[in-house]
N, C-alpha and C positions, 0 to 999 in steps of 0.2 A: 785486766783480767789476764791470765796466762791462757795462750791459744793450744790446742790441743792439737795435734796432728795425729792421723791414722796413715798407716802403710798403704802403699798403692798395690794391691793384686789383682788389678784388672786383666794382666795380661799373663798371670802366674795360676799354678795350681797348689793348693793347699790342703793340709790336712791338720784340723784343729783338735783340740781335747778341751773338754767342759768339766768343769769342777762338780765331782758327785757321779760322773756317768763313768761307765766302765769301757766305752768303745768310742773310737775318733770318727769325725765327719769329714768327708772328702769334698773337694768344693772346685769345681773348674771356674776359670775367669772370675773370681769373686768382687763384688764392689759393696761400699755401704752406704745404707739406707737408714733414714729416721722413721721410726714405726711407733707409734704410741708412745712417745716421749722417749724411745730408748734408741741406741745406736745397733742395727743388725750386720752383719756381714751376710751377704746374699749370693749365692752362686748356683751352679748346675750340679747336679749327681753324676760323675761320670760312670761309664761300664767298670765293674768291678769296684763300685764304692759301696755297695752294699750287697747283703748277702744273696745269693741268688739273682744279683741285679734288678730285684723287685722294683727298686725307685729310681733306675737309671733313667736319665733325664729329666727328674723332676726337679723342681726350683727349692732348695736350703736355704733355710734362714736360722742363723745363730747370734742369740744377741753377744755382742762385742764385751760387754761387762763379765760375762759367763766365761770367757774362755781363759784357759790357765796357762796353754801353750800352744804353739804351732809350728808346722814346718811349711817350708815354702820348696817347691819345686818348679823348673823352668816350662814343664809340660806333664800331661798324663802319663805318658811313656816314660819320662824320667822317674814320677812317683812308682810305674807298676815294676821298674828295674830294681830299685830301691827295696820295693816290698818281696820281690823274687828274693833279693839277696837276705833280706831277714828272714824270711820263712824258710831257706836254706838252711841257715845258722842256726834256727829254732828247731829243725828237725835233727842236726846233728848233735848239738847240745842236750839232748832229752835226757832226764834223770840226772 
């Protein structure tokens, strides 16, 4: 049987996209957990990780088999810097 490996995100910050979902999910220091026979990526929602920060500090779990892509950052601060660049670019290139 082929051994399946998963990445170690435990000291990282990640942003993930899910098939059929229009927004991304951000997690600080996520790890993998088996729940109900499925593999989940589980982390904490950081400040700035939700509209109005309503879910800041909450535990977020996303099924690994539903993730279509992800971005890995060294820290929340690195993510926020990248997001600021994206927003600046987007506002300059409207229309």
